[in-house]
N, CA and C atoms as a LAMMPS dump frame, in Angstrom:
ITEM: TIMESTEP
0
ITEM: NUMBER OF ATOMS
315
ITEM: BOX BOUNDS ff ff ff
-5.0000000000000000e+02 5.0000000000000000e+02
-5.0000000000000000e+02 5.0000000000000000e+02
-5.0000000000000000e+02 5.0000000000000000e+02
ITEM: ATOMS id mol type element x y z
1 1 1 N -187.003 337.065 71.482
2 1 2 C -185.952 336.566 72.364
3 1 3 C -186.014 335.052 72.428
4 2 1 N -184.844 334.434 72.48
5 2 2 C -184.742 332.988 72.615
6 2 3 C -183.759 332.672 73.731
7 3 1 N -184.067 331.656 74.528
8 3 2 C -183.199 331.264 75.635
9 3 3 C -181.858 330.737 75.143
10 4 1 N -180.834 330.895 75.967
11 4 2 C -179.518 330.324 75.7
12 4 3 C -179.449 328.988 76.43
13 5 1 N -179.113 327.938 75.705
14 5 2 C -178.948 326.596 76.276
15 5 3 C -177.576 326.066 75.911
16 6 1 N -177.036 325.172 76.736
17 6 2 C -175.753 324.555 76.426
18 6 3 C -175.935 323.532 75.312
19 7 1 N -175.024 323.564 74.34
20 7 2 C -175.022 322.6 73.238
21 7 3 C -173.592 322.091 73.062
22 8 1 N -173.42 321.039 72.284
23 8 2 C -172.073 320.514 72.042
24 8 3 C -171.296 321.479 71.15
25 9 1 N -169.977 321.376 71.176
26 9 2 C -169.134 322.23 70.329
27 9 3 C -169.415 322.03 68.848
28 10 1 N -169.849 320.834 68.494
29 10 2 C -170.101 320.509 67.099
30 10 3 C -171.483 320.972 66.631
31 11 1 N -172.318 321.445 67.52
32 11 2 C -173.692 321.806 67.187
33 11 3 C -173.759 322.966 66.193
34 12 1 N -174.663 322.842 65.235
35 12 2 C -174.878 323.947 64.291
36 12 3 C -175.631 325.095 64.966
37 13 1 N -176.131 324.855 66.176
38 13 2 C -176.866 325.891 66.925
39 13 3 C -175.983 326.656 67.902
40 14 1 N -174.681 326.339 67.933
41 14 2 C -173.816 327.001 68.917
42 14 3 C -173.695 328.49 68.625
43 15 1 N -173.466 329.237 69.683
44 15 2 C -173.273 330.68 69.587
45 15 3 C -171.781 330.965 69.472
46 16 1 N -171.432 331.898 68.604
47 16 2 C -170.031 332.287 68.427
48 16 3 C -169.947 333.79 68.633
49 17 1 N -169.095 334.205 69.575
50 17 2 C -168.928 335.628 69.849
51 17 3 C -168.253 336.345 68.682
52 18 1 N -168.684 337.552 68.443
53 18 2 C -168.114 338.354 67.362
54 18 3 C -166.712 338.838 67.717
55 19 1 N -166.466 339.07 69.003
56 19 2 C -165.175 339.61 69.436
57 19 3 C -164.502 338.675 70.445
58 20 1 N -164.191 337.44 70.053
59 20 2 C -163.621 336.493 71.025
60 20 3 C -162.254 336.927 71.561
61 21 1 N -161.485 337.65 70.751
62 21 2 C -160.173 338.095 71.211
63 21 3 C -160.273 339.099 72.348
64 22 1 N -161.402 339.782 72.453
65 22 2 C -161.604 340.75 73.537
66 22 3 C -161.538 340.063 74.891
67 23 1 N -161.979 338.822 74.945
68 23 2 C -161.957 338.078 76.209
69 23 3 C -160.518 337.956 76.697
70 24 1 N -159.619 337.568 75.823
71 24 2 C -158.228 337.359 76.221
72 24 3 C -157.457 338.662 76.38
73 25 1 N -157.686 339.617 75.49
74 25 2 C -156.956 340.883 75.554
75 25 3 C -157.298 341.681 76.796
76 26 1 N -158.546 341.599 77.24
77 26 2 C -158.987 342.406 78.37
78 26 3 C -159.024 341.608 79.66
79 27 1 N -158.469 340.406 79.637
80 27 2 C -158.428 339.55 80.821
81 27 3 C -157.748 340.302 81.967
82 28 1 N -158.408 340.329 83.1
83 28 2 C -157.841 340.978 84.27
84 28 3 C -158.12 342.466 84.338
85 29 1 N -158.775 343.014 83.318
86 29 2 C -159.071 344.438 83.371
87 29 3 C -160.553 344.645 83.62
88 30 1 N -160.91 345.84 83.971
89 30 2 C -162.314 346.166 84.212
90 30 3 C -163.017 346.545 82.911
91 31 1 N -162.239 346.716 81.838
92 31 2 C -162.834 347.084 80.559
93 31 3 C -163.783 345.975 80.113
94 32 1 N -164.925 346.367 79.627
95 32 2 C -165.908 345.379 79.22
96 32 3 C -165.901 345.136 77.723
97 33 1 N -166.531 344.043 77.326
98 33 2 C -166.695 343.741 75.914
99 33 3 C -168.109 343.231 75.685
100 34 1 N -168.603 343.482 74.498
101 34 2 C -169.96 343.124 74.119
102 34 3 C -170.06 341.634 73.819
103 35 1 N -171.222 341.051 74.122
104 35 2 C -171.48 339.653 73.789
105 35 3 C -172.248 339.549 72.463
106 36 1 N -171.881 340.429 71.52
107 36 2 C -172.464 340.374 70.182
108 36 3 C -172.004 339.075 69.505
109 37 1 N -172.861 338.537 68.629
110 37 2 C -172.604 337.235 68.021
111 37 3 C -172.233 337.342 66.54
112 38 1 N -171.22 336.579 66.124
113 38 2 C -170.921 336.472 64.691
114 38 3 C -171.74 335.344 64.08
115 39 1 N -172.137 334.38 64.907
116 39 2 C -172.936 333.256 64.418
117 39 3 C -174.364 333.657 64.071
118 40 1 N -174.813 334.755 64.644
119 40 2 C -176.173 335.261 64.418
120 40 3 C -176.063 336.779 64.22
121 41 1 N -175.647 337.22 63.023
122 41 2 C -175.414 338.648 62.779
123 41 3 C -176.614 339.516 63.183
124 42 1 N -176.285 340.612 63.884
125 42 2 C -177.322 341.539 64.341
126 42 3 C -177.881 341.181 65.705
127 43 1 N -177.418 340.041 66.263
128 43 2 C -177.924 339.568 67.548
129 43 3 C -176.791 339.431 68.559
130 44 1 N -177.187 339.3 69.829
131 44 2 C -176.221 339.205 70.918
132 44 3 C -176.845 338.426 72.073
133 45 1 N -176.025 338.112 73.06
134 45 2 C -176.525 337.506 74.298
135 45 3 C -177.041 338.648 75.161
136 46 1 N -178.288 338.523 75.601
137 46 2 C -178.978 339.585 76.345
138 46 3 C -179.666 339.006 77.575
139 47 1 N -180.07 339.889 78.477
140 47 2 C -180.902 339.486 79.614
141 47 3 C -182.33 339.3 79.133
142 48 1 N -183.01 338.263 79.641
143 48 2 C -184.394 337.992 79.252
144 48 3 C -185.394 338.804 80.075
145 49 1 N -184.928 339.456 81.138
146 49 2 C -185.811 340.257 81.99
147 49 3 C -185.012 341.427 82.551
148 50 1 N -185.714 342.492 82.903
149 50 2 C -185.045 343.662 83.481
150 50 3 C -184.656 343.439 84.936
151 51 1 N -185.473 342.668 85.665
152 51 2 C -185.238 342.449 87.094
153 51 3 C -184.814 341.01 87.352
154 52 1 N -184.032 340.84 88.397
155 52 2 C -183.619 339.501 88.823
156 52 3 C -184.766 338.836 89.581
157 53 1 N -184.836 337.514 89.486
158 53 2 C -185.827 336.721 90.218
159 53 3 C -185.173 336.181 91.477
160 54 1 N -185.844 336.314 92.609
161 54 2 C -185.34 335.811 93.895
162 54 3 C -185.749 334.353 94.047
163 55 1 N -184.808 333.489 94.454
164 55 2 C -185.084 332.075 94.669
165 55 3 C -184.637 331.703 96.071
166 56 1 N -185.488 330.997 96.804
167 56 2 C -185.164 330.544 98.158
168 56 3 C -185.489 329.058 98.267
169 57 1 N -184.487 328.262 98.589
170 57 2 C -184.679 326.829 98.817
171 57 3 C -183.926 326.464 100.084
172 58 1 N -184.683 325.951 101.053
173 58 2 C -184.118 325.625 102.37
174 58 3 C -183.374 326.83 102.926
175 59 1 N -182.096 326.704 103.202
176 59 2 C -181.321 327.81 103.769
177 59 3 C -180.537 328.593 102.717
178 60 1 N -180.764 328.292 101.45
179 60 2 C -180.04 328.975 100.382
180 60 3 C -180.965 329.944 99.644
181 61 1 N -180.408 331.078 99.271
182 61 2 C -181.172 332.012 98.452
183 61 3 C -180.229 332.676 97.458
184 62 1 N -180.767 333.01 96.309
185 62 2 C -179.995 333.685 95.283
186 62 3 C -180.955 334.392 94.33
187 63 1 N -180.364 335.251 93.508
188 63 2 C -181.134 335.949 92.483
189 63 3 C -180.563 335.559 91.125
190 64 1 N -181.428 335.494 90.125
191 64 2 C -180.959 335.123 88.802
192 64 3 C -181.79 335.798 87.72
193 65 1 N -181.255 335.781 86.524
194 65 2 C -181.972 336.208 85.331
195 65 3 C -181.523 335.281 84.215
196 66 1 N -182.457 334.872 83.376
197 66 2 C -182.128 334.012 82.253
198 66 3 C -181.501 334.829 81.135
199 67 1 N -180.614 334.195 80.384
200 67 2 C -179.986 334.845 79.239
201 67 3 C -180.63 334.338 77.963
202 68 1 N -180.646 335.19 76.965
203 68 2 C -181.235 334.805 75.692
204 68 3 C -180.521 335.483 74.54
205 69 1 N -181.078 335.277 73.363
206 69 2 C -180.57 335.91 72.152
207 69 3 C -181.533 337.037 71.805
208 70 1 N -180.996 338.234 71.653
209 70 2 C -181.81 339.388 71.309
210 70 3 C -181.027 340.316 70.391
211 71 1 N -181.591 341.456 70.096
212 71 2 C -180.922 342.411 69.216
213 71 3 C -179.61 342.909 69.825
214 72 1 N -178.624 343.136 68.968
215 72 2 C -177.293 343.517 69.449
216 72 3 C -177.3 344.821 70.24
217 73 1 N -178.284 345.681 70.016
218 73 2 C -178.371 346.941 70.767
219 73 3 C -178.597 346.692 72.26
220 74 1 N -179.087 345.504 72.613
221 74 2 C -179.339 345.156 74.016
222 74 3 C -178.267 344.229 74.57
223 75 1 N -177.156 344.096 73.868
224 75 2 C -176.097 343.172 74.253
225 75 3 C -175.598 343.4 75.673
226 76 1 N -175.335 342.297 76.363
227 76 2 C -174.663 342.398 77.654
228 76 3 C -173.227 342.83 77.407
229 77 1 N -172.699 343.603 78.313
230 77 2 C -171.29 343.971 78.295
231 77 3 C -170.702 343.351 79.555
232 78 1 N -169.652 342.556 79.357
233 78 2 C -169.086 341.795 80.469
234 78 3 C -167.586 342.013 80.565
235 79 1 N -167.029 341.598 81.702
236 79 2 C -165.581 341.579 81.879
237 79 3 C -165.188 340.169 82.299
238 80 1 N -163.937 339.82 82.082
239 80 2 C -163.43 338.494 82.429
240 80 3 C -162.103 338.66 83.135
241 81 1 N -161.976 338.087 84.328
242 81 2 C -160.747 338.239 85.106
243 81 3 C -159.845 337.005 85.036
244 82 1 N -160.122 336.107 84.108
245 82 2 C -159.356 334.879 83.999
246 82 3 C -160.03 333.723 84.711
247 83 1 N -161.063 334.044 85.501
248 83 2 C -161.782 333.024 86.256
249 83 3 C -163.29 333.2 86.162
250 84 1 N -163.757 334.452 86.287
251 84 2 C -165.189 334.735 86.308
252 84 3 C -165.582 335.726 85.217
253 85 1 N -166.761 335.53 84.655
254 85 2 C -167.34 336.491 83.726
255 85 3 C -168.35 337.307 84.527
256 86 1 N -168.219 338.635 84.475
257 86 2 C -169.101 339.522 85.228
258 86 3 C -169.815 340.5 84.314
259 87 1 N -171.067 340.749 84.647
260 87 2 C -171.844 341.788 83.978
261 87 3 C -171.277 343.129 84.454
262 88 1 N -170.811 343.963 83.544
263 88 2 C -170.183 345.219 83.97
264 88 3 C -171.176 346.209 84.565
265 89 1 N -172.468 346.082 84.244
266 89 2 C -173.435 347.055 84.757
267 89 3 C -173.751 346.849 86.232
268 90 1 N -173.643 345.616 86.743
269 90 2 C -173.961 345.393 88.159
270 90 3 C -172.971 344.471 88.882
271 91 1 N -171.952 343.979 88.193
272 91 2 C -170.922 343.157 88.82
273 91 3 C -171.322 341.723 89.106
274 92 1 N -172.513 341.323 88.713
275 92 2 C -172.953 339.947 88.985
276 92 3 C -172.236 338.977 88.057
277 93 1 N -172.003 337.759 88.571
278 93 2 C -171.256 336.767 87.804
279 93 3 C -172.173 335.859 86.99
280 94 1 N -171.619 335.302 85.922
281 94 2 C -172.317 334.305 85.123
282 94 3 C -172.152 332.962 85.819
283 95 1 N -173.211 332.18 85.829
284 95 2 C -173.193 330.875 86.469
285 95 3 C -174.151 329.966 85.709
286 96 1 N -173.712 328.762 85.409
287 96 2 C -174.569 327.806 84.707
288 96 3 C -175.683 327.376 85.654
289 97 1 N -176.89 327.32 85.154
290 97 2 C -178.074 326.999 85.955
291 97 3 C -177.848 325.789 86.873
292 98 1 N -177.958 326.036 88.169
293 98 2 C -177.799 325.01 89.205
294 98 3 C -176.485 324.245 89.082
295 99 1 N -175.484 324.848 88.444
296 99 2 C -174.174 324.219 88.309
297 99 3 C -174.183 322.998 87.417
298 100 1 N -175.201 322.846 86.6
299 100 2 C -175.364 321.669 85.752
300 100 3 C -174.809 321.935 84.364
301 101 1 N -173.63 321.405 84.081
302 101 2 C -173.018 321.61 82.772
303 101 3 C -173.388 320.422 81.891
304 102 1 N -174.628 320.406 81.44
305 102 2 C -175.161 319.363 80.581
306 102 3 C -175.886 319.993 79.415
307 103 1 N -175.817 319.361 78.254
308 103 2 C -176.534 319.888 77.097
309 103 3 C -178.009 320.028 77.397
310 104 1 N -178.589 321.111 76.911
311 104 2 C -180.01 321.353 77.095
312 104 3 C -180.361 322.143 78.323
313 105 1 N -179.374 322.465 79.147
314 105 2 C -179.628 323.237 80.375
315 105 3 C -179.35 324.695 80.098
């Protein structure tokens, strides 16, 4: 397993979904689509752990799990409503770590 990090669009390390049209075709529906990768055949975006980690800072708390690259058989299945990407197995949303949209995060 390898962690998923933000990279520039021009990066040779960028991830490319195998079924990008599924995002648009299923927009607004509960139907899910796999995060299998065409850029890395046989691999997909997967959870790095089975359980979520609880985080508490001051008055804020949340749970998270890191995403990584793993075998396509373990691919996350998600839905997209035009605004949020959700894991179909538990309804949790995707969120960039600490809201930091910077390369390397």
